[in-house]
N, CA, C and O atoms as a printed pandas DataFrame, in Angstrom:
     atom_number atom_name residue_name chain_id  residue_number  x_coord  y_coord  z_coord
0              1         N          UNK        A               1   90.114  100.078  109.143
1              2        CA          UNK        A               1   89.485  100.851  108.095
2              3         C          UNK        A               1   88.242  101.513  108.695
3              4         O          UNK        A               1   87.567  100.958  109.562
4              5         N          UNK        A               2   87.973  102.711  108.203
5              6        CA          UNK        A               2   86.781  103.416  108.633
6              7         C          UNK        A               2   86.208  104.201  107.467
7              8         O          UNK        A               2   86.937  104.619  106.568
8              9         N          UNK        A               3   84.907  104.397  107.490
9             10        CA          UNK        A               3   84.264  105.208  106.460
10            11         C          UNK        A               3   84.269  106.655  106.902
11            12         O          UNK        A               3   83.900  106.986  108.029
12            13         N          UNK        A               4   84.693  107.502  105.996
13            14        CA          UNK        A               4   84.704  108.941  106.267
14            15         C          UNK        A               4   83.334  109.523  105.914
15            16         O          UNK        A               4   82.485  108.841  105.340
16            17         N          UNK        A               5   83.138  110.762  106.257
17            18        CA          UNK        A               5   81.877  111.436  105.981
18            19         C          UNK        A               5   81.543  111.514  104.503
19            20         O          UNK        A               5   80.375  111.615  104.128
20            21         N          UNK        A               6   82.587  111.468  103.650
21            22        CA          UNK        A               6   82.351  111.532  102.208
22            23         C          UNK        A               6   82.089  110.157  101.599
23            24         O          UNK        A               6   81.966  110.035  100.380
24            25         N          UNK        A               7   82.002  109.103  102.450
25            26        CA          UNK        A               7   81.709  107.758  101.973
26            27         C          UNK        A               7   82.940  106.942  101.586
27            28         O          UNK        A               7   82.826  105.749  101.303
28            29         N          UNK        A               8   84.104  107.566  101.570
29            30        CA          UNK        A               8   85.327  106.854  101.206
30            31         C          UNK        A               8   85.869  106.111  102.421
31            32         O          UNK        A               8   85.725  106.557  103.559
32            33         N          UNK        A               9   86.494  104.971  102.155
33            34        CA          UNK        A               9   87.132  104.231  103.234
34            35         C          UNK        A               9   88.543  104.738  103.425
35            36         O          UNK        A               9   89.254  105.017  102.460
36            37         N          UNK        A              10   88.940  104.853  104.679
37            38        CA          UNK        A              10   90.277  105.334  105.010
38            39         C          UNK        A              10   90.879  104.420  106.048
39            40         O          UNK        A              10   90.178  103.812  106.857
40            41         N          UNK        A              11   92.164  104.339  106.009
41            42        CA          UNK        A              11   92.910  103.577  106.990
42            43         C          UNK        A              11   93.291  104.521  108.122
43            44         O          UNK        A              11   93.870  105.580  107.880
44            45         N          UNK        A              12   92.973  104.148  109.342
45            46        CA          UNK        A              12   93.283  105.002  110.489
46            47         C          UNK        A              12   94.464  104.392  111.237
47            48         O          UNK        A              12   94.385  103.266  111.729
48            49         N          UNK        A              13   95.555  105.146  111.316
49            50        CA          UNK        A              13   96.774  104.704  111.996
50            51         C          UNK        A              13   97.214  105.825  112.926
51            52         O          UNK        A              13   97.202  106.999  112.555
52            53         N          UNK        A              14   97.596  105.452  114.121
53            54        CA          UNK        A              14   98.146  106.419  115.075
54            55         C          UNK        A              14   99.587  106.042  115.365
55            56         O          UNK        A              14   99.900  104.868  115.560
56            57         N          UNK        A              15  100.456  107.025  115.395
57            58        CA          UNK        A              15  101.851  106.801  115.750
58            59         C          UNK        A              15  102.160  107.620  117.000
59            60         O          UNK        A              15  101.482  108.603  117.300
60            61         N          UNK        A              16  103.190  107.198  117.719
61            62        CA          UNK        A              16  103.528  107.886  118.964
62            63         C          UNK        A              16  104.529  109.015  118.767
63            64         O          UNK        A              16  104.752  109.813  119.677
64            65         N          UNK        A              17  105.134  109.088  117.584
65            66        CA          UNK        A              17  106.107  110.151  117.312
66            67         C          UNK        A              17  105.404  111.509  117.298
67            68         O          UNK        A              17  104.250  111.623  116.886
68            69         N          UNK        A              18  106.118  112.523  117.752
69            70        CA          UNK        A              18  105.534  113.861  117.788
70            71         C          UNK        A              18  105.514  114.467  116.380
71            72         O          UNK        A              18  106.415  114.221  115.578
72            73         N          UNK        A              19  104.483  115.258  116.092
73            74        CA          UNK        A              19  104.381  115.880  114.766
74            75         C          UNK        A              19  105.269  117.109  114.659
75            76         O          UNK        A              19  104.784  118.227  114.481
76            77         N          UNK        A              20  106.556  116.894  114.767
77            78        CA          UNK        A              20  107.521  117.990  114.736
78            79         C          UNK        A              20  108.649  117.619  113.789
79            80         O          UNK        A              20  109.246  116.550  113.915
80            81         N          UNK        A              21  108.939  118.498  112.845
81            82        CA          UNK        A              21  110.022  118.293  111.878
82            83         C          UNK        A              21  109.886  116.979  111.104
83            84         O          UNK        A              21  110.883  116.344  110.764
84            85         N          UNK        A              22  108.631  116.577  110.829
85            86        CA          UNK        A              22  108.380  115.404  110.011
86            87         C          UNK        A              22  108.558  114.068  110.720
87            88         O          UNK        A              22  108.532  113.021  110.072
88            89         N          UNK        A              23  108.738  114.083  112.036
89            90        CA          UNK        A              23  108.976  112.836  112.768
90            91         C          UNK        A              23  107.776  111.890  112.699
91            92         O          UNK        A              23  107.953  110.686  112.513
92            93         N          UNK        A              24  106.579  112.411  112.844
93            94        CA          UNK        A              24  105.384  111.562  112.781
94            95         C          UNK        A              24  105.187  111.013  111.372
95            96         O          UNK        A              24  104.783  109.862  111.209
96            97         N          UNK        A              25  105.467  111.817  110.359
97            98        CA          UNK        A              25  105.349  111.350  108.979
98            99         C          UNK        A              25  106.331  110.215  108.707
99           100         O          UNK        A              25  105.972  109.223  108.072
100          101         N          UNK        A              26  107.558  110.352  109.179
101          102        CA          UNK        A              26  108.559  109.300  109.004
102          103         C          UNK        A              26  108.147  108.035  109.738
103          104         O          UNK        A              26  108.326  106.928  109.229
104          105         N          UNK        A              27  107.595  108.199  110.932
105          106        CA          UNK        A              27  107.138  107.043  111.702
106          107         C          UNK        A              27  106.000  106.320  110.988
107          108         O          UNK        A              27  105.943  105.090  110.995
108          109         N          UNK        A              28  105.106  107.071  110.381
109          110        CA          UNK        A              28  104.002  106.480  109.626
110          111         C          UNK        A              28  104.531  105.653  108.458
111          112         O          UNK        A              28  104.117  104.510  108.266
112          113         N          UNK        A              29  105.440  106.225  107.682
113          114        CA          UNK        A              29  105.990  105.508  106.531
114          115         C          UNK        A              29  106.775  104.274  106.973
115          116         O          UNK        A              29  106.713  103.231  106.322
116          117         N          UNK        A              30  107.498  104.388  108.055
117          118        CA          UNK        A              30  108.260  103.244  108.580
118          119         C          UNK        A              30  107.303  102.133  109.011
119          120         O          UNK        A              30  107.542  100.962  108.717
120          121         N          UNK        A              31  106.229  102.490  109.702
121          122        CA          UNK        A              31  105.235  101.518  110.136
122          123         C          UNK        A              31  104.607  100.809  108.939
123          124         O          UNK        A              31  104.509   99.582  108.916
124          125         N          UNK        A              32  104.184  101.589  107.946
125          126        CA          UNK        A              32  103.549  100.992  106.765
126          127         C          UNK        A              32  104.510  100.066  106.017
127          128         O          UNK        A              32  104.120   98.986  105.575
128          129         N          UNK        A              33  105.752  100.489  105.882
129          130        CA          UNK        A              33  106.742   99.660  105.190
130          131         C          UNK        A              33  106.911   98.320  105.901
131          132         O          UNK        A              33  106.942   97.268  105.263
132          133         N          UNK        A              34  107.018   98.369  107.207
133          134        CA          UNK        A              34  107.201   97.138  107.984
134          135         C          UNK        A              34  105.958   96.258  107.910
135          136         O          UNK        A              34  106.057   95.052  107.686
136          137         N          UNK        A              35  104.810   96.852  108.094
137          138        CA          UNK        A              35  103.544   96.108  108.113
138          139         C          UNK        A              35  103.235   95.461  106.761
139          140         O          UNK        A              35  102.751   94.331  106.701
140          141         N          UNK        A              36  103.519   96.191  105.678
141          142        CA          UNK        A              36  103.185   95.703  104.343
142          143         C          UNK        A              36  104.314   94.912  103.689
143          144         O          UNK        A              36  104.092   94.206  102.706
144          145         N          UNK        A              37  105.514   95.030  104.231
145          146        CA          UNK        A              37  106.642   94.301  103.658
146          147         C          UNK        A              37  107.198   94.935  102.398
147          148         O          UNK        A              37  107.786   94.252  101.560
148          149         N          UNK        A              38  107.014   96.237  102.261
149          150        CA          UNK        A              38  107.572   96.974  101.127
150          151         C          UNK        A              38  108.746   97.808  101.630
151          152         O          UNK        A              38  108.759   98.214  102.792
152          153         N          UNK        A              39  109.725   98.068  100.777
153          154        CA          UNK        A              39  110.811   98.958  101.204
154          155         C          UNK        A              39  110.273  100.369  101.465
155          156         O          UNK        A              39  109.396  100.852  100.749
156          157         N          UNK        A              40  110.802  101.009  102.482
157          158        CA          UNK        A              40  110.355  102.361  102.814
158          159         C          UNK        A              40  110.639  103.333  101.674
159          160         O          UNK        A              40  109.938  104.334  101.525
160          161         N          UNK        A              41  111.657  103.047  100.870
161          162        CA          UNK        A              41  111.981  103.927   99.742
162          163         C          UNK        A              41  110.881  103.908   98.678
163          164         O          UNK        A              41  110.840  104.787   97.817
164          165         N          UNK        A              42  109.990  102.913   98.731
165          166        CA          UNK        A              42  108.888  102.814   97.775
166          167         C          UNK        A              42  107.643  103.557   98.250
167          168         O          UNK        A              42  106.590  103.468   97.619
168          169         N          UNK        A              43  107.757  104.289   99.360
169          170        CA          UNK        A              43  106.614  105.020   99.905
170          171         C          UNK        A              43  106.966  106.481  100.102
171          172         O          UNK        A              43  108.083  106.830  100.485
172          173         N          UNK        A              44  105.990  107.318   99.832
173          174        CA          UNK        A              44  106.174  108.749  100.082
174          175         C          UNK        A              44  104.829  109.384  100.369
175          176         O          UNK        A              44  103.786  108.888   99.944
176          177         N          UNK        A              45  104.872  110.485  101.094
177          178        CA          UNK        A              45  103.650  111.233  101.338
178          179         C          UNK        A              45  103.339  112.062  100.103
179          180         O          UNK        A              45  104.124  112.926   99.713
180          181         N          UNK        A              46  102.198  111.799   99.493
181          182        CA          UNK        A              46  101.805  112.545   98.312
182          183         C          UNK        A              46  101.042  113.810   98.699
183          184         O          UNK        A              46  101.039  114.798   97.964
184          185         N          UNK        A              47  100.397  113.762   99.862
185          186        CA          UNK        A              47   99.643  114.929  100.346
186          187         C          UNK        A              47   99.454  114.806  101.842
187          188         O          UNK        A              47   99.428  113.702  102.386
188          189         N          UNK        A              48   99.322  115.939  102.502
189          190        CA          UNK        A              48   99.018  115.966  103.915
190          191         C          UNK        A              48  100.216  116.030  104.833
191          192         O          UNK        A              48  100.146  115.573  105.973
192          193         N          UNK        A              49  101.305  116.583  104.362
193          194        CA          UNK        A              49  102.515  116.648  105.186
194          195         C          UNK        A              49  102.263  117.316  106.534
195          196         O          UNK        A              49  102.867  116.929  107.534
196          197         N          UNK        A              50  101.389  118.305  106.575
197          198        CA          UNK        A              50  101.117  119.009  107.830
198          199         C          UNK        A              50   99.679  118.819  108.299
199          200         O          UNK        A              50   99.218  119.539  109.186
200          201         N          UNK        A              51   98.975  117.869  107.720
201          202        CA          UNK        A              51   97.574  117.610  108.051
202          203         C          UNK        A              51   97.462  116.263  108.751
203          204         O          UNK        A              51   98.348  115.420  108.619
204          205         N          UNK        A              52   96.394  116.059  109.484
205          206        CA          UNK        A              52   96.149  114.761  110.116
206          207         C          UNK        A              52   95.829  113.696  109.070
207          208         O          UNK        A              52   96.148  112.521  109.256
208          209         N          UNK        A              53   95.207  114.104  107.983
209          210        CA          UNK        A              53   94.857  113.185  106.900
210          211         C          UNK        A              53   95.985  113.176  105.878
211          212         O          UNK        A              53   96.396  114.223  105.375
212          213         N          UNK        A              54   96.475  111.989  105.582
213          214        CA          UNK        A              54   97.624  111.828  104.687
214          215         C          UNK        A              54   97.218  111.021  103.460
215          216         O          UNK        A              54   96.300  110.203  103.513
216          217         N          UNK        A              55   97.906  111.259  102.374
217          218        CA          UNK        A              55   97.809  110.413  101.198
218          219         C          UNK        A              55   99.201  109.853  100.966
219          220         O          UNK        A              55  100.158  110.597  100.754
220          221         N          UNK        A              56   99.299  108.521  101.009
221          222        CA          UNK        A              56  100.580  107.856  100.851
222          223         C          UNK        A              56  100.631  107.215   99.472
223          224         O          UNK        A              56   99.719  106.491   99.074
224          225         N          UNK        A              57  101.705  107.491   98.753
225          226        CA          UNK        A              57  101.933  106.888   97.446
226          227         C          UNK        A              57  102.866  105.706   97.645
227          228         O          UNK        A              57  103.973  105.858   98.161
228          229         N          UNK        A              58  102.411  104.517   97.229
229          230        CA          UNK        A              58  103.229  103.311   97.320
230          231         C          UNK        A              58  103.545  102.878   95.898
231          232         O          UNK        A              58  102.645  102.571   95.115
232          233         N          UNK        A              59  104.831  102.857   95.573
233          234        CA          UNK        A              59  105.263  102.460   94.240
234          235         C          UNK        A              59  105.345  100.937   94.189
235          236         O          UNK        A              59  105.953  100.307   95.054
236          237         N          UNK        A              60  104.742  100.373   93.190
237          238        CA          UNK        A              60  104.769   98.916   93.038
238          239         C          UNK        A              60  103.599   98.458   92.197
239          240         O          UNK        A              60  102.823   99.264   91.683
240          241         N          UNK        A              61  103.487   97.155   92.068
241          242        CA          UNK        A              61  102.391   96.574   91.300
242          243         C          UNK        A              61  101.092   96.750   92.082
243          244         O          UNK        A              61  101.006   96.357   93.246
244          245         N          UNK        A              62  100.095   97.334   91.448
245          246        CA          UNK        A              62   98.848   97.685   92.128
246          247         C          UNK        A              62   98.196   96.479   92.793
247          248         O          UNK        A              62   97.732   96.586   93.929
248          249         N          UNK        A              63   98.149   95.346   92.124
249          250        CA          UNK        A              63   97.516   94.153   92.693
250          251         C          UNK        A              63   98.220   93.705   93.966
251          252         O          UNK        A              63   97.566   93.332   94.940
252          253         N          UNK        A              64   99.545   93.739   93.963
253          254        CA          UNK        A              64  100.319   93.323   95.136
254          255         C          UNK        A              64  100.088   94.288   96.297
255          256         O          UNK        A              64   99.938   93.859   97.441
256          257         N          UNK        A              65  100.060   95.583   96.008
257          258        CA          UNK        A              65   99.834   96.587   97.053
258          259         C          UNK        A              65   98.445   96.404   97.656
259          260         O          UNK        A              65   98.306   96.382   98.879
260          261         N          UNK        A              66   97.422   96.274   96.824
261          262        CA          UNK        A              66   96.053   96.100   97.325
262          263         C          UNK        A              66   95.908   94.818   98.131
263          264         O          UNK        A              66   95.239   94.800   99.164
264          265         N          UNK        A              67   96.529   93.756   97.662
265          266        CA          UNK        A              67   96.467   92.479   98.365
266          267         C          UNK        A              67   97.080   92.593   99.759
267          268         O          UNK        A              67   96.505   92.108  100.733
268          269         N          UNK        A              68   98.231   93.225   99.852
269          270        CA          UNK        A              68   98.887   93.371  101.154
270          271         C          UNK        A              68   98.103   94.304  102.074
271          272         O          UNK        A              68   98.048   94.073  103.282
272          273         N          UNK        A              69   97.504   95.343  101.528
273          274        CA          UNK        A              69   96.672   96.237  102.328
274          275         C          UNK        A              69   95.472   95.487  102.900
275          276         O          UNK        A              69   95.148   95.621  104.080
276          277         N          UNK        A              70   94.828   94.707  102.063
277          278        CA          UNK        A              70   93.652   93.957  102.510
278          279         C          UNK        A              70   94.021   92.934  103.573
279          280         O          UNK        A              70   93.290   92.775  104.551
280          281         N          UNK        A              71   95.135   92.240  103.402
281          282        CA          UNK        A              71   95.559   91.230  104.370
282          283         C          UNK        A              71   95.965   91.870  105.695
283          284         O          UNK        A              71   95.676   91.326  106.761
284          285         N          UNK        A              72   96.623   93.003  105.633
285          286        CA          UNK        A              72   97.139   93.630  106.850
286          287         C          UNK        A              72   96.101   94.440  107.609
287          288         O          UNK        A              72   96.171   94.533  108.835
288          289         N          UNK        A              73   95.140   95.027  106.908
289          290        CA          UNK        A              73   94.252   95.983  107.561
290          291         C          UNK        A              73   92.765   95.680  107.362
291          292         O          UNK        A              73   91.930   96.571  107.519
292          293         N          UNK        A              74   92.434   94.468  107.028
293          294        CA          UNK        A              74   91.018   94.115  106.807
294          295         C          UNK        A              74   90.274   93.975  108.108
295          296         O          UNK        A              74   89.079   93.682  108.108
């Protein structure tokens, strides 16, 4: 986790897939699904498809999602 210039905390993840034809985006979602233990079908990019900064929408119970995020990336 890192603080951005606007004061918000962001998760910083780097993937080795090239940013071509959505390969890096798919790699990011696959990594998050594996790390958090959620099905990949429950995740989608809500914003930032062509930007370095992404917003990922994870479908599920908010408490469970936050708990897994904190445990995995604290």
